[in-house]
Structure formats: structure tokens, C-alpha cells
C-alpha positions as CSV (number, residue, x, y, z in Angstrom):
1,M,116.6,122.6,174.5
2,K,115.4,122.3,171.1
3,S,112.2,125.3,171.8
4,L,114.7,127.6,173.2
5,L,117.3,127.3,170.4
6,R,114.2,127.6,168.1
7,V,113.2,131.0,169.5
8,Y,116.9,132.1,169.7
9,M,116.9,131.4,166.0
10,D,113.8,133.3,165.3
11,P,114.4,136.5,163.2
12,S,111.6,138.2,164.1
13,K,112.5,138.5,167.8
14,S,115.4,141.4,168.6
15,V,118.4,140.2,170.3
16,H,117.1,142.2,173.3
17,E,114.0,140.1,173.8
18,K,116.3,136.9,173.2
19,E,118.8,138.0,175.7
20,F,116.2,138.5,178.4
21,L,113.9,135.5,177.9
22,L,114.8,133.2,180.6
23,K,115.0,135.9,183.1
24,D,111.8,134.8,185.0
25,L,112.6,131.2,184.9
26,K,112.4,129.8,188.5
27,V,115.2,127.6,189.9
28,E,115.5,125.8,192.9
29,G,117.9,127.0,195.7
30,M,119.9,124.8,197.8
31,V,118.1,125.9,200.7
32,S,114.5,125.2,198.8
33,D,113.8,129.1,198.4
34,D,112.9,129.6,194.5
35,R,114.6,132.5,192.6
36,R,114.4,133.7,189.5
37,L,117.1,132.9,187.0
38,G,117.7,136.9,186.3
39,E,118.7,139.1,183.6
40,I,122.4,138.5,183.7
41,C,122.4,134.8,183.8
42,S,119.5,134.9,181.0
43,K,121.8,137.1,178.6
44,R,124.8,134.7,179.4
45,V,123.0,131.7,178.1
46,Y,121.9,133.3,175.5
47,R,125.3,134.6,174.2
48,I,127.1,131.4,175.2
49,L,124.3,129.4,173.1
50,M,124.5,131.7,170.2
51,A,128.6,132.2,170.2
52,Q,129.5,132.4,166.7
53,S,133.2,131.2,167.8
54,G,133.5,128.0,170.2
55,S,136.8,129.5,171.2
56,S,135.4,132.3,172.9
57,K,135.4,132.6,176.9
58,T,132.6,133.4,179.1
59,D,134.3,136.4,180.2
60,D,134.8,137.6,176.5
61,I,131.2,137.1,175.8
62,E,130.1,139.1,178.7
63,C,132.4,142.0,177.4
64,G,130.8,141.8,174.0
65,A,133.1,139.5,172.2
66,D,131.9,137.6,169.3
67,F,129.5,139.3,167.0
68,F,127.2,140.8,169.7
69,S,129.1,144.3,169.7
70,Q,127.9,144.1,166.0
71,H,124.0,143.4,166.9
72,S,123.7,145.3,170.2
73,A,122.1,148.4,168.8
74,E,118.9,145.9,167.8
């Protein structure tokens, strides 16, 4: 987790790179088929961990709440 947050805080990486950092992470499935975390989940993890407001709901973050709407052009 510390390494992940270190990368998320790295100013040399774009928000886009950070959002999709975990997309190829393999996760074990219930029926033992390995799957990737995927782009949507990777983006959600980034946005939740980097949220500026602790009162944001996950659906709000997904819709661009918090500071993400200001930085989406990066």
C-alpha cells in the first residue's frame, strides 16, 4: 500500500497513468479463474484513495466529484 501511494503521489506521472496503474493486476476469482482488475476498478481505487474530501460517496467520485473534474485534462 505504501508503494502504491508513493506512485499515486508522484508528480512526474499524469493522472491518467495513475488511474490505470492497476488495470492489469490479476485477482483470484471465486471459481479459480484469474482475472484482471480492469480499467474501471483501477480508476475507482485511485480516485477513492486520492479523494480530497472524506465525505464523498463512491458514486460521486465516479461521476467526477472532488478535485478530479479540475484535473481530468491531464
